[in-house]
ROVEXLUM-188821 format. One line per 8 residues: number of its first residue (from 1); for each residue x negated, y negated, z negated of N, C-alpha, C, CB. Coordinates in pm, whole numbers, plus 50000, padded with zeros to 5 digits. Glycine has a CB too. Layout:
N
NUM) X:Y:Z:X:Y:Z:X:Y:Z:X:Y:Z | ...
***
This chain:
94
1) 35624:10112:21272:35735:10079:21196:35757:10172:21098:35845:10064:21271 | 35739:10326:21141:35760:10441:21050:35650:10447:20945:35764:10574:21129 | 35531:10414:21008:35426:10434:20887:35450:10303:20786:35249:10438:20951 | 35488:10213:20829:35488:10065:20744:35635:10127:20641:35527:09874:20878 | 35715:10187:20685:35835:10221:20586:35758:10340:20501:35995:10281:20674 | 35705:10442:20571:35662:10530:20468:35561:10483:20374:35616:10643:20524 | 35478:10397:20396:35389:10320:20298:35476:10256:20203:35298:10211:20367 | 35570:10173:20233:35652:10115:20132:35720:10215:20042:35750:10030:20195
9) 35771:10312:20106:35829:10434:20014:35744:10494:19907:35863:10552:20101 | 35622:10517:19952:35518:10577:19904:35458:10466:19766:35413:10605:20040 | 35465:10344:19795:35436:10237:19706:35558:10217:19600:35408:10106:19792 | 35659:10225:19650:35765:10227:19548:35786:10349:19468:35885:10199:19608 | 35747:10473:19499:35757:10599:19451:35650:10589:19329:35728:10713:19568 | 35529:10532:19375:35423:10519:19274:35446:10417:19160:35300:10482:19343 | 35506:10332:19192:35555:10239:19107:35656:10283:19013:35601:10139:19178 | 35746:10363:19057:35879:10408:18977:35804:10505:18875:36015:10496:19082
17) 35695:10598:18933:35645:10704:18816:35579:10647:18748:35571:10821:18843 | 35514:10532:18764:35431:10478:18657:35504:10391:18538:35329:10390:18725 | 35623:10332:18606:35738:10294:18507:35786:10353:18417:35832:10274:18550 | 35826:10503:18469:35894:10607:18396:35779:10656:18309:35964:10723:18491 | 35635:10671:18357:35543:10732:18246:35499:10619:18156:35408:10808:18310 | 35513:10510:18183:35503:10377:18078:35588:10387:17994:35522:10238:18129 | 35730:10393:18021:35823:10390:17926:35837:10512:17831:35937:10366:17991 | 35790:10635:17861:35792:10731:17804:35662:10724:17711:35809:10833:17893
25) 35558:10653:17739:35435:10645:17649:35477:10550:17533:35298:10586:17730 | 35558:10444:17585:35605:10343:17480:35699:10417:17389:35679:10213:17545 | 35798:10475:17423:35870:10564:17347:35824:10664:17245:35926:10623:17425 | 35699:10719:17293:35647:10797:17217:35545:10724:17088:35582:10887:17313 | 35507:10607:17122:35448:10526:17026:35556:10479:16940:35371:10414:17086 | 35658:10442:16967:35760:10377:16884:35832:10491:16791:35870:10298:16981 | 35832:10608:16868:35889:10722:16760:35806:10792:16684:35959:10826:16819 | 35683:10740:16677:35588:10811:16598:35610:10773:16441:35439:10775:16649
33) 35609:10879:16333:35643:10862:16193:35527:10890:16133:35753:10944:16140 | 35529:10865:15994:35428:10890:15909:35469:11009:15835:35396:10775:15824 | 35358:11117:15804:35416:11232:15752:35316:11260:15663:35452:11342:15847 | 35340:11280:15521:35251:11315:15407:35250:11439:15378:35279:11253:15293 | 35142:11490:15341:35107:11652:15321:35025:11662:15206:35025:11725:15447 | 35073:11726:15086:34977:11746:14976:34929:11886:14955:35035:11700:14851 | 34772:11892:14936:34710:11993:14930:34629:12028:14790:34637:11984:15037 | 34603:12147:14744:34576:12191:14631:34409:12224:14637:34675:12309:14600
41) 34312:12150:14596:34183:12176:14596:34139:12289:14512:34121:12068:14564 | 34032:12353:14542:33986:12470:14456:33956:12437:14331:33874:12535:14505 | 33965:12308:14282:33946:12251:14134:34070:12243:14091:33877:12112:14115 | 34188:12281:14154:34324:12276:14104:34365:12099:14110:34328:12353:13933 | 34304:12043:14175:34343:11887:14188:34421:11882:14321:34202:11778:14194 | 34529:11816:14313:34623:11787:14427:34589:11672:14495:34761:11772:14386 | 34581:11640:14626:34552:11531:14692:34636:11542:14821:34404:11517:14710 | 34680:11424:14874:34775:11357:14978:34719:11343:15089:34823:11232:14948
49) 34768:11376:15198:34690:11316:15341:34802:11272:15382:34609:11418:15460 | 34827:11135:15461:34920:11094:15537:34861:11070:15682:34981:10978:15475 | 34948:11115:15780:34911:11096:15926:35035:11026:15980:34876:11239:16008 | 35028:10968:16108:35104:10901:16185:35108:10983:16311:35057:10764:16198 | 35234:11039:16353:35213:11131:16475:35369:11123:16543:35159:11307:16426 | 35406:11167:16652:35521:11173:16713:35603:11299:16658:35495:11176:16860 | 35549:11386:16577:35606:11517:16531:35537:11554:16399:35585:11635:16641 | 35609:11620:16329:35563:11700:16203:35443:11759:16240:35663:11811:16151
57) 35466:11866:16341:35359:11964:16379:35217:11900:16418:35411:12047:16501 | 35248:11800:16490:35126:11709:16546:35061:11646:16429:35174:11588:16651 | 35132:11578:16313:35066:11531:16208:35000:11645:16115:35158:11447:16137 | 35081:11757:16118:35041:11869:16015:34890:11920:16074:35169:12010:16010 | 34875:11919:16225:34729:11957:16251:34626:11840:16237:34716:12015:16395 | 34676:11718:16231:34556:11614:16198:34536:11641:16054:34591:11442:16227 | 34627:11638:15972:34599:11666:15836:34519:11768:15804:34702:11685:15771 | 34555:11871:15813:34477:11998:15804:34335:11977:15869:34558:12119:15879
65) 34316:11944:15967:34176:11896:16001:34107:11797:15912:34178:11837:16130 | 34147:11711:15868:34099:11622:15773:34088:11680:15633:34182:11506:15772 | 34166:11786:15602:34163:11831:15478:34038:11929:15474:34299:11892:15441 | 34031:11999:15580:33895:12072:15601:33761:11990:15604:33902:12143:15732 | 33765:11869:15683:33648:11800:15654:33636:11736:15521:33629:11707:15748 | 33733:11711:15463:33733:11655:15311:33642:11758:15216:33906:11648:15246 | 33730:11872:15236:33664:11987:15139:33514:12051:15169:33765:12114:15143 | 33503:12029:15287:33381:12118:15328:33269:11991:15329:33403:12211:15498
73) 33294:11877:15334:33181:11747:15362:33127:11767:15487:33048:11737:15256 | 33214:11820:15576:33135:11828:15709:33008:11923:15724:33086:11689:15740 | 33005:11998:15633:32875:12098:15627:32940:12265:15623:32770:12058:15461 | 32866:12335:15653:32897:12482:15662:32889:12522:15524:32798:12567:15756 | 33016:12584:15475:33078:12617:15330:33024:12753:15296:33252:12620:15324 | 32999:12852:15395:32976:12981:15366:33096:13027:15410:32940:13015:15228 | 33092:13189:15447:33214:13255:15490:33314:13244:15388:33193:13396:15522 | 33294:13289:15270:33400:13307:15161:33472:13185:15139:33341:13352:15029
81) 33380:13085:15103:33453:12928:15064:33509:12891:15177:33352:12798:15015 | 33445:12904:15299:33530:12878:15418:33655:12899:15435:33493:12931:15506 | 33664:13045:15418:33797:13094:15417:33904:13065:15311:33784:13219:15422 | 33877:13015:15214:33938:12976:15102:34001:12822:15150:33828:12978:14974 | 33899:12735:15183:33932:12617:15227:34034:12624:15340:33816:12550:15261 | 34002:12700:15443:34105:12719:15555:34264:12770:15501:34038:12838:15660 | 34266:12858:15397:34392:12888:15353:34463:12770:15287:34383:13000:15264 | 34360:12685:15211:34410:12576:15132:34479:12464:15246:34277:12510:15037
89) 34395:12437:15335:34448:12336:15438:34555:12392:15532:34332:12284:15526 | 34563:12529:15560:34665:12582:15644:34803:12576:15561:34627:12733:15690 | 34790:12570:15436:34908:12577:15362:34972:12480:15275:34894:12667:15297 | 34986:12360:15330:35000:12239:15204:35118:12275:15134:35021:12069:15258 | 35110:12206:15013:35231:12220:14917:35347:12172:14974:35215:12150:14788 | 35475:12238:14944:35582:12177:14998:35676:12129:14884:35647:12268:15094
***
């Protein structure tokens, strides 16, 4: 009797935990917004990157990574040019 009751409680507890986690995940998906960032390329050309994320900080990190990939072409740019690109991507225009 005790083990059946304990099993039922554990099952219920697991179901509740899953439901709460699932609801939190759905809320996170629904609360995601689009954020747009503008970057100034070394050629003085301004380009925008828009990312969807739950927070502006998360969107900024995604946009900065895409900016770096776009400006380097996924190739090693060399130390000096790489530092210049990092500076551009770390400091979007506001």
